[in-house]
C-alpha positions in Angstrom: 26.0 0.0 16.9 24.6 3.2 18.3 24.9 5.0 15.0 23.0 2.2 13.2 20.2 2.4 15.7 20.1 6.2 15.4 20.0 6.2 11.6 17.4 3.5 11.6 15.2 5.6 13.9 15.6 8.6 11.7 14.7 6.6 8.6 11.6 5.1 10.1 10.5 8.5 11.5 10.9 10.1 8.1 9.0 7.3 6.3 6.1 7.4 8.8 5.4 11.1 8.1 6.0 11.3 4.3 2.4 11.8 3.3 0.2 12.8 6.2 -2.4 14.6 4.2 -3.2 11.4 2.2 -3.9 9.3 5.3 -5.9 12.0 7.1 -8.1 12.5 4.1 -8.6 8.8 3.8 -9.6 8.5 7.5 -11.9 11.5 7.2 -13.9 9.9 4.3 -14.2 6.5 5.9 -15.8 7.9 9.1 -19.3 9.5 9.5 -18.4 12.5 7.5 -20.2 12.0 4.2 -19.2 13.9 1.1 -20.5 17.5 1.7 -18.2 19.2 -0.7 -20.2 21.4 -3.0 -17.4 21.9 -5.6 -17.5 18.2 -6.7 -20.5 16.7 -8.4 -19.4 13.0 -8.2 -19.9 11.1 -5.0 -16.6 9.2 -5.7 -13.3 10.1 -4.1 -10.2 8.5 -5.6 -6.6 8.4 -4.3 -3.5 6.6 -5.5 0.2 6.2 -4.7 2.7 4.7 -7.1 6.3 3.7 -6.3 9.2 2.4 -8.3 12.4 1.4 -6.4 15.6 0.3 -8.1 18.8 -0.9 -6.3 22.2 -2.0 -7.5 24.8 -3.7 -5.3 28.4 -4.2 -6.4 31.1 -6.0 -4.3 34.8 -5.8 -5.2 37.4 -7.7 -3.2 34.7 -8.9 -0.8 35.9 -11.8 1.3 32.5 -12.6 2.9 30.9 -13.7 -0.4 28.6 -10.8 -1.5 27.0 -11.1 -5.0 26.6 -8.3 -7.5 22.9 -7.7 -8.3 20.3 -5.4 -9.6 16.7 -5.3 -8.3 13.5 -3.5 -9.2 10.3 -3.2 -7.1 7.1 -1.5 -8.3 4.0 -1.0 -6.2 0.5 0.7 -6.5 -2.0 1.6 -3.8 -5.4 2.8 -4.8 -8.4 3.9 -2.8 -11.9 4.5 -4.1 -14.6 5.8 -1.7 -18.2 6.3 -2.6 -20.5 8.1 -0.2 -23.9 9.5 -0.8 -26.8 9.6 1.6 -26.7 6.6 3.9 -24.5 4.5 1.7 -20.7 4.3 2.1 -18.5 2.0 0.0 -14.7 1.9 0.6 -12.4 0.0 -1.9 -8.7 -0.5 -1.5 -6.2 -2.2 -3.9 -2.5 -2.8 -3.2 -0.3 -4.4 -5.8 3.5 -5.0 -5.6 5.8 -6.8 -8.0 9.6 -7.0 -7.7 12.5 -9.0 -9.1 16.3 -9.5 -8.6 18.9 -10.4 -11.2 22.5 -11.4 -10.3 25.0 -9.8 -12.7 28.0 -12.0 -12.2 29.6 -13.7 -15.2 29.4 -17.2 -13.8 25.8 -16.9 -12.6 23.4 -19.0 -14.6 20.3 -17.8 -12.6 17.6 -15.8 -14.4 15.4 -13.2 -12.9 14.2 -14.1 -9.4 10.8 -12.9 -8.0 11.2 -11.0 -4.7 7.7 -9.6 -4.3 4.4 -10.6 -5.7 1.4 -9.3 -3.9 -2.2 -8.4 -4.6 -4.4 -7.2 -1.8 -8.0 -6.2 -2.5 -10.4 -5.0 0.2 -13.9 -3.7 0.0 -16.3 -2.5 2.6 -20.0 -1.6 2.0 -21.9 0.1 4.7 -25.5 1.3 5.1 -26.6 3.7 7.9 -29.8 2.3 9.4 -30.7 5.1 11.9 -29.3 8.5 11.4 -30.2 9.9 14.8 -28.4 7.2 16.9 -25.7 6.3 14.3 -26.5 2.6 13.8 -25.1 1.1 10.6 -24.8 -2.3 8.9 -21.7 -3.2 6.9 -20.1 -6.1 5.0 -16.3 -6.6 4.5 -14.6 -8.7 1.8 -10.8 -9.1 1.6 -8.6 -11.0 -0.8 -4.9 -11.2 -0.5 -2.4 -13.4 -2.4 0.5 -12.9 0.0 -1.3 -14.5 3.0 -3.1 -17.2 1.0 -6.4 -16.6 2.8 -9.8 -15.6 1.4 -11.8 -13.7 4.0 -15.4 -12.6 3.8 
């Protein structure tokens, strides 16, 4: 039991720090730092992360009733930030789709959906007073996995 907890801790710690520069850049652009980079001419900053995970499980002489299967999960996370002058517009899109197929001879089941998610979020902000940092913003969020439309 202690070894399972230890390996779980190592896995979570590794996954949490896999792309620190991506998240620090994202946080930097969403704060008061407007785009001041002189090398880029566009006020848009774009980031994206793609993942594709495949697993296969095979059970031979398994008394507990395991089922042989193959699964595939693909996901996309994209971020588009626009910042020029007093306007800041932050857009995020997360999409995930996954399926599972049992590969037993007697199985009549087709492909089963295991993940189906679309999450869209946008935030538009306008800085009213530059000297005292007062701003006005509007947030819109749409997510299919929670079934709620927020505005």
